[in-house]
Structures are given as C-alpha cells and as structure tokens.
Steps between C-alpha positions, in 0.01 A plus 500: 500500500377799695687814602461393866716194423792717388474839674697617797260566786550768765720729289670807635285807438483861612254783548486791253599752767831336595813658361711336232781444750273265695385331177863452394583344837205260460623402153850442639367294790271295275756466218246631251472789257124538514253592771123499480365820655195442717257729676442465875209263424732262310369586154748543218572864413792456261851363469847645536821357357864556577522666158215740589690602812834534321355719224303710749803571714717565197258760366410683821720709725351332808616244752333155513335588832325794335343308208194286564424174323170656385701751294690234305275191496308376199130514589373317188594143580481179303395230744338159525296293743612189688242287319612618153660246270877543465455560126281803577773640726764450230275671245454794741879525543553498123231760434613723784872449433552423870705231672287488815131514581338573834247230583179645639164370616173608340473783755850628412692370802861401436567130565824441311727572206580284199815564303661352192761356737223313686364363173843388383580335834176304495538403136847365574397311813382192317176484697248316283227764540710755307503293180225728371745793511728464200851636475392656171238713675747612767758592232234684296409706807865580577556606139200734514625651826848561367410687182687827514275800522714800419372854548385662179668827404275782386590676180604864519211595270236358736 
C-alpha cells in the first residue's frame, strides 16, 4: 500500500507570514491541530501545530495577530512522498515521534497529509488491499509515539 492510498489530499495549509490567529481559525475550520506551512510557490516550509501556537502565546506578551506562523513553526519537517510505501511512512513517524507527515512531491510541493488517524481508519476498513498493514505495526508505531519525553533537569553543579 502506498501513502497516496491513505493520505488526505488538499489539506489546509498556510503561509509563513500569516499570523497565528489566522492559522488558529484555519485549524478550527478544518477540525485539525496541524497545518503544513507552504511558501507562495507551494513548497513546504515547515509545520505548525495547535500546541506550537498555544505555547507561543502562553510565553509571549503578544496578541495572536502580532505573532507570525514563521516565528512558531517547526522548519525541520519529517515528511514522505505519495509513492512511498505505508511502512516507510510509519517508520518516519516512529523515528520523528510525529503523528502526522506532510506528503510532498520530489520538488517539495505539498500534495497531502498522512496521519496516524488515517492509517488506523484504513486498517479498520476491511479493504483487502490493507492486509499488508498489520495491527501489530500500527500499535508499535503508536507506542513509539506515546513514549513520554520529559524535560531533563540540569544539576546545580553544571
């Protein structure tokens, strides 16, 4: 099974220069907590999550209209291609500890998003082509994503 068989095409996205208020409204409208950030030419520049926005606004004395997505987005993005095998996408999610991957073409243009929810929904659908995707692999990926990563305290002597 390929990523293109599972991904959500035409995802909501935003430009780096929009403010986080606009990004939040897009997330609300799209019922999602994740937006790919694309340049004007459609190439992926990063991602922003609802958590990124919440933490940014909680740690700055600025209104949402005064903070740009570029200030809070993650520019180093784990992603996959539509022709990638679903197992490669799950491996990328495990290694990157991410629940969603932007799907990009070879030239970097955004064409979709694949999430763990998409994988689970397709695995549960009973369609014969998903037999190659085992429940064990899905569970293994979810376990890897849900490992708690607590901040490490520095010792006073350091």
